[in-house]
C-alpha positions as CSV (number, residue, x, y, z in Angstrom):
1,M,-17.1,-1.8,84.9
2,K,-20.7,-2.0,83.9
3,Q,-21.8,-0.5,80.6
4,P,-24.2,2.3,80.8
5,Y,-27.9,1.4,80.2
6,R,-29.1,2.4,76.8
7,S,-32.8,3.0,76.5
8,R,-35.0,1.9,73.6
9,T,-35.4,5.5,72.7
10,H,-31.6,5.6,72.0
11,R,-31.9,2.6,69.8
12,S,-34.9,4.0,67.9
13,E,-32.9,7.2,67.3
14,N,-30.1,5.2,65.8
15,H,-32.6,3.6,63.4
16,L,-33.9,7.0,62.4
17,K,-30.4,8.2,61.7
18,R,-30.0,5.3,59.3
19,G,-33.0,6.6,57.3
20,F,-35.3,3.6,58.0
21,T,-39.1,4.3,58.1
22,F,-41.4,1.6,59.3
23,L,-44.9,2.1,57.8
24,G,-46.5,-0.6,59.9
25,G,-49.8,-2.1,59.0
26,R,-51.6,-5.2,60.2
27,C,-51.2,-8.6,58.7
28,D,-54.8,-9.8,58.9
29,R,-55.2,-12.6,56.5
30,E,-58.9,-12.6,57.0
31,A,-59.3,-8.9,56.5
32,S,-60.9,-9.4,53.0
33,P,-62.1,-12.4,51.0
34,P,-59.6,-13.9,48.6
35,E,-61.5,-12.7,45.5
36,N,-61.0,-9.0,46.7
37,R,-57.3,-9.3,47.3
38,P,-54.7,-8.2,44.8
39,H,-54.2,-10.9,42.2
40,W,-50.9,-10.8,40.2
41,H,-49.4,-13.9,38.8
42,A,-47.7,-15.5,35.9
43,E,-50.0,-17.5,33.6
44,D,-49.0,-20.9,32.3
45,G,-46.5,-20.6,29.5
46,Q,-45.6,-17.0,30.5
47,S,-42.0,-16.5,31.6
48,S,-41.7,-15.6,35.3
49,E,-39.2,-13.0,34.2
50,N,-42.0,-11.0,32.6
51,A,-44.5,-11.6,35.4
52,I,-46.1,-8.9,37.5
53,F,-46.5,-10.1,41.1
54,P,-47.0,-8.8,44.7
55,L,-44.0,-7.5,46.5
56,S,-44.8,-9.9,49.3
57,C,-43.9,-12.8,46.9
58,A,-40.4,-11.4,46.2
59,Q,-37.2,-12.8,47.6
60,M,-34.5,-11.1,49.8
61,G,-32.0,-9.4,47.6
62,D,-34.3,-9.0,44.6
63,R,-34.0,-5.8,42.6
64,L,-37.4,-5.0,41.2
65,W,-39.5,-2.2,39.7
66,V,-42.9,-1.0,40.9
67,A,-45.6,-1.8,38.3
68,A,-48.6,-0.6,40.3
69,V,-49.6,0.6,43.8
70,G,-52.9,-0.5,45.4
71,S,-55.5,1.8,46.8
72,G,-55.3,3.3,50.3
73,R,-52.6,5.2,52.1
74,G,-49.3,4.2,53.6
75,H,-47.1,3.6,50.6
76,H,-45.0,6.6,51.4
77,G,-44.7,8.1,47.9
78,L,-43.9,4.9,46.0
79,R,-44.5,5.5,42.3
80,V,-44.8,3.2,39.3
81,G,-41.4,2.8,37.8
82,D,-39.5,3.2,41.1
83,E,-36.6,0.7,41.5
84,V,-36.8,-1.3,44.7
85,H,-34.2,-3.4,46.5
86,V,-35.6,-6.0,48.9
87,V,-33.6,-5.9,52.0
88,S,-35.5,-8.5,54.0
89,L,-38.8,-10.4,54.1
90,T,-40.7,-12.3,56.8
91,P,-42.7,-15.5,56.3
92,S,-45.9,-13.5,56.7
93,G,-45.0,-11.3,53.8
94,S,-43.8,-8.1,55.6
95,A,-40.9,-6.5,53.8
96,A,-38.1,-4.0,54.3
97,I,-37.1,-2.3,51.1
98,E,-34.7,0.4,49.8
99,V,-36.1,2.8,47.3
100,N,-34.7,6.2,46.2
101,G,-32.1,6.0,48.9
102,Q,-34.7,5.5,51.6
103,Y,-35.4,2.4,53.7
104,L,-39.1,1.5,54.2
105,G,-40.7,-1.2,56.3
106,L,-44.0,-2.5,54.9
107,G,-46.6,-4.6,56.7
108,C,-47.7,-7.7,54.7
109,N,-51.0,-6.2,53.6
110,Q,-49.1,-3.2,52.2
111,A,-46.6,-5.5,50.5
112,R,-49.4,-7.5,48.9
113,S,-50.9,-4.3,47.5
114,I,-47.7,-3.3,45.6
115,A,-47.2,-5.0,42.2
116,V,-43.6,-5.4,41.0
117,S,-41.7,-6.7,38.0
118,R,-38.2,-7.9,37.4
119,H,-37.8,-5.5,34.5
120,P,-38.1,-1.7,34.2
121,I,-41.7,-0.7,33.4
122,L,-40.8,0.8,30.0
123,E,-39.3,-2.5,29.0
124,I,-42.5,-4.3,29.9
125,D,-44.6,-1.8,28.0
126,N,-42.5,-2.4,24.9
127,T,-42.9,-6.2,25.3
128,F,-46.7,-6.1,26.0
129,P,-48.2,-3.1,24.2
130,S,-51.1,-1.7,26.2
131,Q,-54.6,-0.6,25.0
132,H,-57.8,0.4,26.6
133,L,-60.4,-2.1,27.7
134,H,-63.1,-0.6,25.4
135,D,-60.8,-1.5,22.4
136,L,-61.1,-5.2,23.0
137,K,-63.6,-7.2,21.0
138,I,-66.3,-9.5,22.4
139,G,-64.8,-12.8,23.4
140,A,-61.3,-11.4,23.9
141,T,-59.4,-12.2,27.1
142,G,-57.3,-9.5,28.6
143,R,-55.1,-8.7,31.6
144,V,-55.2,-5.4,33.5
145,L,-51.9,-3.6,33.3
146,S,-52.5,-0.1,34.8
147,Y,-54.8,2.8,34.8
148,D,-55.3,5.9,32.7
149,C,-57.5,8.0,35.0
150,P,-57.5,11.8,34.7
151,R,-60.2,11.7,37.4
152,R,-58.9,10.0,40.5
153,G,-62.3,8.6,41.5
154,Y,-62.3,6.1,38.6
155,R,-59.1,4.4,39.8
156,K,-60.5,3.8,43.3
157,R,-63.8,2.5,41.8
158,L,-61.9,0.0,39.5
159,L,-59.8,-1.2,42.4
160,A,-62.9,-1.7,44.5
161,M,-64.3,-3.9,41.7
162,G,-61.2,-6.1,42.0
163,L,-59.7,-4.9,38.7
164,T,-56.1,-4.8,40.1
165,P,-53.0,-5.1,37.8
166,G,-52.6,-8.7,36.7
167,T,-56.3,-9.6,36.9
168,E,-57.6,-11.5,33.8
169,F,-61.0,-11.0,32.4
170,T,-63.1,-11.8,29.3
171,V,-65.2,-9.3,27.4
172,T,-68.7,-10.6,27.1
173,R,-70.8,-7.7,25.7
174,H,-70.5,-4.3,24.1
175,A,-73.7,-2.2,24.2
176,P,-74.7,-0.7,20.8
177,L,-73.2,2.7,21.7
178,G,-70.3,1.2,23.7
179,D,-71.8,2.0,27.1
180,P,-71.7,-0.2,29.1
181,V,-69.0,-2.8,28.4
182,E,-69.6,-6.1,30.2
183,I,-66.8,-8.4,31.3
184,Y,-66.5,-11.7,33.2
185,V,-63.9,-11.6,35.9
186,R,-63.2,-13.8,38.9
187,G,-66.5,-15.7,38.5
188,F,-68.6,-12.5,38.3
189,S,-70.1,-10.3,35.5
190,L,-69.3,-6.6,35.7
191,S,-70.8,-3.7,33.7
192,L,-68.4,-0.8,33.2
193,R,-69.4,2.6,31.9
194,K,-67.6,3.9,28.9
195,D,-65.3,6.2,30.9
196,E,-64.4,3.4,33.3
197,A,-63.5,1.1,30.4
198,R,-61.4,3.9,28.9
199,A,-59.6,4.2,32.3
200,L,-58.3,0.6,32.2
201,L,-55.0,-0.1,30.4
202,V,-54.9,-3.7,29.4
203,E,-53.0,-6.3,27.3
204,L,-54.6,-8.8,25.0
205,V,-54.0,-12.4,26.3
206,R,-55.9,-14.3,23.6
């Protein structure tokens, strides 16, 4: 006796019942130049256990914590500090994750824009005390950790400048009144207004 035909709609309904949400997103590797893409990595001599890196670089089965979420929509409420379990990954970087009892499917560009760590964020903060960019002296090299932005527009502006979590920079100049602050990052010189510099939470590298 032949089995009754099951439509694709029936299969999709089963997936929805399991609580899986696919957020989609293209995987266009040429969508933006390399210098504008999220840049999280472990420096030489730094333990990979303490590194902040893109979700797309994780491994299946990893249990991680969200360290930062990139700009744009489509992250479905992911927040810094959320615990994430990597269910599966594709070679292109797309990921299926479990977070807060919900299953999410992320396109590779979305997975690249989410920074994660192997330790809870509070533990990282205790290991690497954060400070604001304007507190660093001329010649100091720092690394972006997160943002302290009462006004949302500052965060978008900083992300557009390429100042994503994990990015290293060197302070090259403080104006006499502290406005602006100039930094050298990814081969370019940037001038940041005082409020923008105060919105960046950083750690001192050297």
